[in-house]
C-alpha positions as CSV (number, residue, x, y, z in Angstrom):
1,M,-133.9,-40.2,-91.2
2,R,-130.6,-40.7,-89.3
3,N,-130.7,-42.5,-86.0
4,Y,-128.0,-40.9,-83.8
5,T,-128.2,-43.6,-81.1
6,T,-127.2,-46.5,-83.4
7,E,-124.4,-45.1,-85.5
8,A,-121.1,-46.8,-84.9
9,E,-118.7,-44.7,-82.8
10,P,-119.0,-41.5,-84.9
11,T,-116.4,-38.9,-84.4
12,A,-117.6,-35.4,-83.6
13,L,-121.2,-36.3,-84.1
14,V,-122.4,-33.4,-82.0
15,A,-120.1,-30.7,-83.4
16,P,-122.1,-29.9,-86.5
17,W,-125.3,-29.5,-84.5
18,L,-123.6,-27.3,-81.9
19,E,-121.7,-25.1,-84.3
20,P,-124.6,-22.7,-85.3
21,L,-125.6,-22.4,-81.7
22,L,-122.2,-21.8,-80.1
23,P,-121.9,-18.0,-80.6
24,E,-125.3,-17.5,-79.0
25,L,-124.3,-19.8,-76.1
26,I,-121.1,-18.0,-75.5
27,E,-123.1,-14.7,-75.2
28,F,-125.6,-16.4,-72.9
29,R,-122.8,-17.6,-70.7
30,R,-121.2,-14.2,-70.6
31,D,-124.6,-12.6,-69.7
32,L,-124.9,-15.1,-66.8
33,H,-121.4,-14.3,-65.7
34,A,-122.2,-10.6,-65.6
35,H,-125.4,-11.1,-63.6
36,P,-124.5,-13.8,-61.0
37,E,-127.0,-14.7,-58.3
38,L,-126.6,-16.4,-54.8
39,S,-128.1,-19.6,-53.8
40,F,-131.9,-19.8,-53.8
41,K,-131.9,-16.2,-55.4
42,E,-131.3,-17.3,-59.0
43,F,-134.6,-15.6,-60.2
44,R,-133.1,-13.9,-63.3
45,T,-131.1,-16.9,-64.2
46,T,-134.1,-19.1,-64.0
47,D,-136.1,-16.6,-66.1
48,K,-133.5,-16.5,-68.8
49,L,-133.3,-20.3,-69.0
50,A,-137.1,-20.7,-69.2
51,E,-137.4,-18.0,-71.9
52,R,-134.7,-19.6,-74.2
53,L,-136.0,-23.1,-73.8
54,E,-139.6,-22.0,-74.5
55,A,-138.4,-20.1,-77.5
56,A,-137.0,-23.4,-78.8
57,G,-140.4,-25.1,-78.4
58,L,-139.6,-26.9,-75.2
59,S,-141.7,-27.0,-72.0
60,P,-139.5,-26.4,-69.0
61,R,-141.0,-27.0,-65.5
62,R,-140.1,-24.4,-62.8
63,L,-139.2,-25.6,-59.5
64,E,-140.4,-23.9,-56.3
65,G,-138.5,-20.7,-55.9
66,T,-135.7,-21.0,-58.4
67,G,-134.4,-23.6,-60.8
68,L,-136.1,-25.7,-63.4
69,T,-136.1,-29.0,-65.3
70,V,-136.8,-29.8,-69.0
71,D,-137.5,-33.1,-70.8
72,V,-136.1,-33.4,-74.3
73,G,-137.4,-36.2,-76.7
74,E,-140.1,-38.6,-76.0
75,G,-140.5,-42.0,-74.4
76,P,-138.8,-43.4,-71.2
77,I,-136.1,-41.4,-69.6
78,A,-132.7,-42.6,-70.5
79,T,-130.7,-40.3,-68.3
80,A,-130.8,-37.0,-66.3
81,L,-128.2,-34.3,-66.7
82,R,-127.6,-31.8,-63.9
83,G,-126.1,-28.3,-64.0
84,D,-125.9,-26.0,-61.0
85,I,-126.9,-22.3,-61.5
86,D,-125.9,-20.4,-58.4
87,A,-122.8,-18.1,-57.8
88,L,-120.6,-17.3,-54.9
89,P,-120.3,-14.3,-52.4
90,I,-116.9,-13.3,-53.7
91,I,-115.6,-10.1,-55.3
92,E,-114.7,-10.6,-58.9
93,E,-111.2,-9.5,-59.9
94,T,-110.9,-10.7,-63.5
95,G,-111.2,-7.3,-65.3
96,L,-113.2,-9.1,-68.0
97,P,-115.5,-6.9,-70.1
98,F,-118.5,-9.1,-68.9
99,A,-117.3,-9.1,-65.2
100,S,-120.0,-9.3,-62.6
101,K,-122.3,-6.3,-62.3
102,N,-123.5,-7.6,-58.8
103,H,-120.7,-6.4,-56.5
104,G,-119.6,-9.1,-54.1
105,V,-121.1,-11.9,-56.1
106,T,-119.4,-13.8,-59.0
107,H,-119.3,-17.1,-60.8
108,A,-116.0,-18.1,-59.4
109,C,-116.8,-21.8,-59.6
110,G,-117.8,-22.1,-63.2
111,H,-121.5,-22.5,-62.6
112,D,-122.2,-20.2,-65.5
113,V,-120.5,-22.7,-67.7
114,H,-122.3,-25.6,-66.1
115,T,-125.7,-23.8,-66.7
116,T,-125.0,-22.9,-70.3
117,T,-123.6,-26.4,-71.0
118,M,-127.0,-27.9,-70.0
119,L,-128.9,-25.3,-72.0
120,G,-126.7,-26.1,-75.0
121,I,-127.4,-29.8,-74.6
122,A,-131.2,-29.2,-74.5
123,L,-131.1,-27.2,-77.6
124,V,-128.9,-29.7,-79.6
125,L,-130.9,-32.7,-78.5
126,H,-134.2,-30.9,-79.3
127,R,-132.9,-30.1,-82.9
128,M,-131.8,-33.8,-83.3
129,H,-135.2,-35.0,-82.0
130,Q,-137.0,-32.7,-84.5
131,E,-135.0,-34.3,-87.5
132,A,-135.2,-37.9,-86.2
133,P,-137.0,-38.9,-83.0
134,L,-134.5,-39.8,-80.2
135,G,-136.7,-42.7,-79.1
136,A,-136.3,-41.7,-75.4
137,T,-136.2,-38.7,-73.1
138,V,-133.3,-36.8,-71.6
139,R,-134.1,-34.8,-68.4
140,I,-132.1,-31.8,-67.7
141,I,-132.0,-30.3,-64.2
142,F,-131.0,-26.8,-63.6
143,Q,-130.3,-27.1,-59.9
144,P,-130.3,-24.0,-57.5
145,A,-128.1,-23.5,-54.5
146,E,-125.2,-25.9,-54.8
147,E,-123.0,-23.5,-53.0
148,T,-124.9,-24.0,-49.7
149,M,-124.9,-26.8,-47.2
150,P,-126.5,-29.3,-47.4
151,G,-127.4,-27.9,-50.9
152,G,-130.3,-27.4,-53.2
153,A,-130.2,-31.0,-54.5
154,H,-132.6,-32.0,-51.6
155,A,-135.2,-29.6,-52.6
156,C,-135.0,-30.8,-56.3
157,I,-135.4,-34.4,-55.2
158,E,-138.3,-33.6,-53.0
159,Q,-140.0,-32.1,-56.1
160,G,-139.7,-35.3,-58.0
161,V,-136.9,-34.4,-60.5
162,L,-135.6,-38.0,-60.3
163,D,-139.0,-39.7,-60.8
164,G,-138.5,-42.2,-63.6
165,V,-134.8,-41.5,-63.9
166,P,-132.4,-44.5,-64.1
167,R,-129.1,-42.5,-64.0
168,I,-127.7,-39.1,-63.8
169,L,-124.6,-37.3,-65.2
170,A,-123.0,-34.0,-64.4
171,L,-119.8,-32.0,-65.0
172,H,-117.7,-29.6,-63.0
173,C,-115.1,-27.1,-64.3
174,D,-111.6,-27.9,-63.4
175,P,-108.9,-25.1,-63.9
176,R,-106.1,-27.8,-63.3
177,I,-107.0,-29.7,-66.4
178,E,-106.2,-28.3,-69.9
179,V,-109.1,-27.4,-72.2
180,G,-109.7,-30.3,-74.6
181,K,-109.5,-32.9,-71.8
182,V,-111.9,-34.2,-69.2
183,G,-111.0,-35.8,-65.9
184,T,-112.8,-39.0,-64.7
185,R,-112.5,-41.4,-61.9
186,I,-114.5,-44.5,-60.8
187,G,-115.4,-44.3,-57.1
188,A,-115.2,-41.2,-54.8
189,I,-114.3,-38.2,-56.8
190,T,-115.1,-35.6,-54.1
191,S,-115.3,-35.8,-50.3
192,A,-118.1,-35.6,-47.8
193,S,-118.1,-32.3,-46.0
194,D,-119.6,-31.5,-42.6
195,T,-119.3,-28.3,-40.5
196,I,-118.3,-28.5,-36.8
197,R,-118.8,-25.7,-34.3
198,I,-117.8,-25.9,-30.6
199,E,-118.4,-23.5,-27.9
200,L,-116.7,-23.9,-24.5
201,S,-117.5,-22.1,-21.2
202,G,-116.1,-22.3,-17.7
203,R,-114.7,-20.2,-14.8
204,G,-112.0,-17.8,-16.0
205,G,-109.3,-16.3,-14.0
206,H,-105.7,-15.2,-13.8
207,T,-103.1,-17.1,-15.8
208,S,-100.9,-17.4,-12.6
209,R,-103.6,-19.6,-11.1
210,P,-105.0,-22.0,-13.8
211,H,-105.8,-24.6,-11.1
212,L,-108.6,-22.2,-9.9
213,T,-110.2,-22.0,-13.3
214,E,-111.5,-24.2,-16.2
215,D,-108.6,-23.5,-18.5
216,L,-110.7,-23.4,-21.7
217,V,-107.9,-22.1,-23.9
218,F,-105.9,-25.2,-23.1
219,A,-109.1,-27.2,-23.6
220,L,-109.5,-25.7,-27.0
221,A,-106.0,-26.6,-28.0
222,Q,-106.4,-30.2,-26.9
223,I,-109.6,-30.5,-28.8
224,A,-108.0,-28.9,-31.9
225,V,-105.1,-31.4,-31.8
226,N,-106.6,-34.6,-30.3
227,V,-110.1,-34.8,-31.9
228,P,-108.6,-35.3,-35.4
229,A,-106.0,-37.7,-34.0
230,V,-108.6,-39.8,-32.1
231,L,-110.9,-40.0,-35.2
232,S,-108.0,-41.2,-37.3
233,R,-107.6,-44.1,-35.0
234,R,-111.4,-44.9,-34.6
235,V,-112.4,-44.8,-38.3
236,D,-110.8,-46.8,-41.2
237,V,-107.8,-44.9,-42.3
238,R,-108.5,-45.7,-46.0
239,S,-111.6,-43.5,-45.8
240,G,-109.5,-40.3,-45.5
241,V,-111.2,-38.7,-42.6
242,S,-109.9,-35.2,-42.2
243,V,-110.8,-32.7,-39.5
244,V,-109.3,-29.2,-40.1
245,W,-110.1,-26.1,-37.9
246,G,-110.6,-22.8,-39.6
247,Q,-111.6,-20.7,-36.5
248,I,-110.4,-20.6,-32.9
249,T,-111.3,-17.6,-30.8
250,A,-110.9,-17.0,-27.1
251,G,-109.7,-14.3,-24.7
252,S,-108.7,-10.7,-24.8
253,A,-105.6,-10.5,-22.6
254,P,-102.4,-12.4,-22.3
255,N,-102.7,-12.9,-18.5
256,A,-106.4,-13.7,-18.3
257,I,-108.0,-17.1,-18.8
258,P,-111.4,-16.3,-20.5
259,G,-114.7,-17.8,-19.6
260,S,-115.8,-18.7,-23.1
261,G,-114.2,-19.7,-26.4
262,Y,-115.2,-20.9,-29.8
263,M,-113.8,-23.1,-32.6
264,A,-115.1,-24.2,-35.9
265,G,-113.9,-26.3,-38.7
266,T,-114.9,-29.0,-41.3
267,M,-114.8,-32.8,-41.3
268,R,-114.2,-34.4,-44.7
269,C,-114.3,-38.1,-45.7
270,L,-114.0,-40.1,-49.0
271,D,-116.2,-43.0,-47.9
272,R,-119.9,-42.9,-47.2
273,D,-120.0,-45.5,-44.4
274,A,-117.0,-43.9,-42.7
275,W,-118.7,-40.6,-43.0
276,H,-121.6,-41.8,-41.0
277,A,-119.4,-43.6,-38.5
278,A,-117.2,-40.5,-37.9
279,G,-120.3,-38.4,-37.5
280,E,-121.6,-40.7,-34.8
281,L,-118.3,-40.7,-32.9
282,L,-117.7,-37.0,-33.0
283,D,-119.8,-36.0,-30.0
284,E,-118.3,-38.8,-27.9
285,V,-114.7,-37.8,-28.8
286,V,-115.1,-34.1,-28.3
287,H,-116.6,-34.6,-24.8
288,Q,-113.9,-37.2,-23.9
289,V,-111.1,-34.8,-24.9
290,A,-112.6,-31.8,-23.1
291,A,-113.7,-33.8,-19.9
292,P,-110.4,-33.5,-17.9
293,Y,-110.6,-29.8,-18.0
294,G,-114.0,-29.4,-16.5
295,V,-115.4,-27.1,-19.2
296,D,-118.9,-27.1,-20.5
297,V,-119.1,-28.1,-24.2
298,H,-121.7,-27.2,-26.8
299,L,-121.2,-29.1,-30.0
300,E,-123.0,-28.3,-33.3
301,H,-122.4,-30.8,-36.0
302,T,-124.0,-29.9,-39.3
303,R,-124.2,-32.7,-41.9
304,G,-123.2,-31.2,-45.2
305,V,-122.9,-33.7,-48.2
306,P,-121.7,-37.2,-48.7
307,P,-119.0,-38.0,-51.2
308,V,-119.7,-38.1,-54.9
309,V,-119.1,-41.7,-55.9
310,N,-119.0,-42.3,-59.6
311,S,-120.3,-45.7,-60.8
312,E,-118.3,-47.7,-63.2
313,H,-120.8,-48.0,-66.0
314,E,-121.7,-44.3,-66.2
315,T,-118.1,-43.3,-66.0
316,A,-117.3,-45.5,-68.9
317,I,-120.2,-43.8,-70.9
318,I,-118.6,-40.4,-70.3
319,E,-115.1,-41.6,-71.3
320,A,-116.4,-43.2,-74.5
321,A,-118.2,-40.1,-75.4
322,A,-115.3,-37.9,-74.7
323,R,-112.9,-40.1,-76.9
324,A,-115.4,-40.1,-79.7
325,E,-116.1,-36.4,-79.6
326,I,-112.7,-35.0,-78.8
327,G,-110.1,-37.7,-79.4
328,E,-108.5,-40.8,-77.9
329,S,-106.3,-38.6,-75.6
330,A,-109.2,-36.6,-74.3
331,V,-109.7,-38.5,-71.0
332,V,-107.3,-38.2,-68.0
333,L,-107.5,-39.6,-64.5
334,T,-108.5,-36.9,-62.1
335,P,-107.3,-36.9,-58.5
336,Q,-109.8,-37.2,-55.7
337,S,-110.9,-33.8,-54.3
338,M,-111.6,-33.2,-50.7
339,G,-114.1,-30.5,-51.6
340,G,-117.8,-31.1,-51.1
341,E,-120.4,-31.3,-53.9
342,D,-124.2,-31.8,-53.4
343,F,-124.5,-33.8,-56.6
344,A,-123.7,-36.6,-54.2
345,W,-127.4,-36.4,-53.0
346,F,-128.5,-37.5,-56.5
347,L,-126.1,-40.3,-56.5
348,A,-127.4,-41.5,-53.1
349,E,-130.7,-42.2,-55.0
350,L,-129.3,-43.7,-58.3
351,P,-126.2,-44.5,-60.2
352,G,-124.3,-41.8,-62.1
353,A,-121.1,-40.0,-62.6
354,M,-119.6,-36.5,-62.6
355,M,-116.7,-35.5,-65.0
356,R,-114.2,-32.8,-64.7
357,L,-114.2,-30.3,-67.6
358,G,-110.8,-28.9,-68.4
359,T,-110.8,-25.1,-68.4
360,K,-107.1,-24.2,-68.3
361,T,-105.6,-22.5,-71.3
362,P,-102.5,-24.6,-72.3
363,G,-99.5,-22.6,-71.1
364,G,-101.7,-20.1,-69.4
365,E,-102.0,-19.0,-65.8
366,D,-102.8,-21.4,-63.1
367,Y,-106.1,-20.8,-61.3
368,D,-108.2,-22.4,-58.6
369,L,-111.9,-22.5,-58.0
370,H,-113.5,-20.0,-55.6
371,R,-111.0,-17.3,-56.6
372,G,-112.1,-13.9,-57.6
373,D,-109.7,-13.8,-60.5
374,Y,-110.6,-17.2,-62.0
375,I,-110.7,-16.9,-65.8
376,L,-111.6,-20.1,-67.8
377,D,-110.9,-20.9,-71.4
378,E,-114.3,-20.5,-73.2
379,R,-113.6,-23.2,-75.5
380,S,-114.4,-25.6,-72.7
381,L,-118.1,-24.6,-73.1
382,G,-118.4,-26.3,-76.5
383,L,-116.4,-29.3,-75.4
384,G,-118.6,-29.8,-72.3
385,I,-121.8,-29.7,-74.5
386,R,-120.4,-32.1,-77.0
387,V,-119.3,-34.7,-74.5
388,L,-122.3,-34.8,-72.4
389,T,-124.7,-34.7,-75.4
390,A,-122.8,-37.7,-76.8
391,A,-123.0,-39.4,-73.4
392,A,-126.8,-38.8,-73.3
393,L,-127.1,-40.4,-76.7
394,R,-125.3,-43.4,-75.6
395,T,-127.7,-43.9,-72.6
396,I,-130.5,-43.8,-75.1
397,R,-128.7,-46.6,-77.1
398,D,-128.3,-48.5,-73.8
399,L,-132.0,-48.2,-73.2
400,E,-132.9,-49.4,-76.6
401,Q,-130.6,-52.4,-76.3
402,A,-131.6,-53.5,-72.8
403,P,-133.4,-56.9,-72.8
404,L,-137.1,-56.9,-72.2
405,S,-138.1,-57.8,-68.6
């Protein structure tokens, strides 16, 4: 029997196993795309996954509410692989024949591909294991609610999905990278992301007599400008702390200073320690900036997610797998993203890495994530399965070669 974990750097090892499954997996992904479900409401998606895994002879474990895990192989766990399963509250505008049937909900972030990739990996590894025992276990996590803050990863961890797991790998679709390539980076690949909401109140009045009021419109403006400026001088500039406001609301007339106002935005950061430091400073800075204007301040700071920080060893595993499966030019350096990703909560528990899966058709239209018209190149599905299956096999080899303690 072949041992797929000890063969020397095979090229396209996974492709022959995937080929007979790929048409079915493409249809599975299209079905998910046509029936997207929002965070913590992924009941149909969970059922479909469980049915297909059970049909293959596997024993998935359902999580509370939605989501599930499945172990493939036998023996100690070599790695976990995570795919997120939820969609976004966005109207689809692709015109695809398998466009969303749930109006106002769509897979505009590629989670249908993430989900199907993990299903494909489970099926391929299971078939390999049936021919020749893998010698270890790969745990696949189908995680609900990535698109909420702080995210569904917490619930998964609380239910023990990381018990016995030494590392974890994941992927995310990237419409900026051409299909056939994967983007990697050691260190922070995504940003921490928090939400800030501030309500101000005070005496309103006529704009001709601001000295008789608490001019909260002016106070809002000062907070909008000076809070980001102060934080940039109080926290290490290399951490990339960024506060950006998305909402400012106050008043109803040009000659009246209102008695209340509201603003909201996000705070992002590329360093875990700086993320904690900036959060601890935020309340102090907001109140100090607002103090000269006499307004009452109510600050609501919601912690979102820390940055995703890829470890060197796990990133190298993904890169080696991509080069063996796709080719030497398959790996590109991906820029850091200031977007948030709750895979970071898994990496706060153990080492791991996330790769960017290229979904752009060469010469095709440029898209971005979270757009209703996002169309990805479906060839990316098979490539994602091949790379992360090969990466999982390498983690098994690492486990077999580890010195006895």
